[in-house]
N, C-alpha and C positions, 0 to 999 in steps of 0.2 A: 814690717815692710814683709809684702810675698816674693814668694822665688822671681816676676817676672820685673818687680820694678825692684830687686836685689842688683840683673843683670843690665839695670835701663839706664846711662847716665845720664844726665843733660845734656851734653854737648854730643848725645850720640839721637838725638832730637832732631828732627827736621820736618817745615811745616812749607808747606806750597814749594817742595823743591822741581825748579827745571829739568827734571829729565826727558829726554826723547827713546830711550832704545832702555833694554834690559842691562847692556853692557855699561851704557854714560852710567843706571842705577847700583850696580856692582862695586864699577870704578869712585862711584860715591859714597858709598859706606863701609870699601874697602880701606880708603886712605882712614877714616875715622875712627874702625879698627886700629889700623897699624897705628897710630897715636899712642893712642891705650896700651896695645898690649904690647907692639915693638915685633909682634907677625910680619913680612912684608903683604904689603896692598897685592902684590900681581897675585903671589901665592892663597891669599885672602879670595881676590876676584874667581881667581881660574877654580877656589874650591867650589866656591859656589855656580859659578857658570857646570862644571861639571856633575853638580847636584841636577841641575835643570837639565841636561841631557836623559837623565833616568825620568824623567817626567816631572810635569811644574809643580812647583810649587802651589799653585793659587788655591785659594780654597772657594773662590762665588762668591759672589755679592761686595765685589770688587776689592776683594784680600788677598794677598798672598804672603806667606811666611817661606822666606828662602830661609835656609837651616846647612850648614856643614860641620863635621869634624873637623876639624885643624891640629895636629901633628904639631907638636910645642907650646902650644896656647896654654894657658894656667889656669884658667879659668872663661866660664859660660860668659860672654859680654852677648849683649842686643843694642838691637840699633831699630827705630821706629824711626817709617818715611812718609809723609802724606805727601802724594805729588799734586800739583796745581793744573795738570794736565791728564789725565786715567792714560795705560799704558798696555797695550795687545800684551797679551802673559801667558796664553794658552791658560785660561782655568774653566773647570770643567762646565760652568754655566757660558761660555763663550763673553763672558762679559772681557770688559779694560776692569781693569788695578787701579786703584788710586794709593791703597794700605796696605805699606809694607811691614812687615815687623821681621826686620833678619838677627839670623840667630847663630851663631855660631859657641862650637865647643867643644873641650879637651879630645883628643883621639877616643878614649875610652872612657868617658862621660855620658857609659850611654842608657845609667836611669834617670842623671840630671837631663840631657837631651830629649827623652820620651816627656820626663815628668812637666816641661816647658812647652814640647808643642801640645800635649794635653789640654793644659792652661791654657795655654794661647789658644788654642780652637774654640776652648767653651767659651773663653773674654770674649772673641773674635761673632761668633755665635747670637750674642746677648744683644740685639736690634738698637737699643737704649746708650749700649756702650759705644755701638758705631757710631748714632749719632753725636755724640760727645766728640767723641775725637775729630769729627769732619767737621764740628763747629768751632773745636779751641782754635782759640788767637795765638796762645803763647805757649812756649814749653813745660812755664810751671800748671797751666791748664793741662796738659796732655799728660804729665810723669801725675798729676790728681788722679784720671778719668784711669791710670794703671795704677794707682796704689800707692804712689810715692810721695803725695803729699806735695808739699813745696823745700826739702829738701834737695842740699845740694850735689849730692854725692850719686 
């Protein structure tokens, strides 16, 4: 199992989520992260919003990787969200975003943070990978695309 799939639990994979704003998206994933980490959802949401104020985490091609270092978090966590309808997200190509990988890392985990961002950027730059996650009809298919197979963890 690679680094990305090791932080992506099936319970944090959402397919065709119906959100209409960045705030709704961040509230949705913050609730998932709170359940698994114990870090308050409000702290997570506020952190993600603060990070976006520094510059959009949109990559282009319909992809964004919102991320934040969170004080008190014990391990890196990821969530994958594919939206039912793309969302304007200030991506560099001006295109709306449908695929989100939201990542949280412990405050001091600089190396892990950078390795995860690099792996995610490389993975999403692969057109075949993007097509697989866009076409996936269930959580196991998304996990398999990310290298997690059909494992429950």
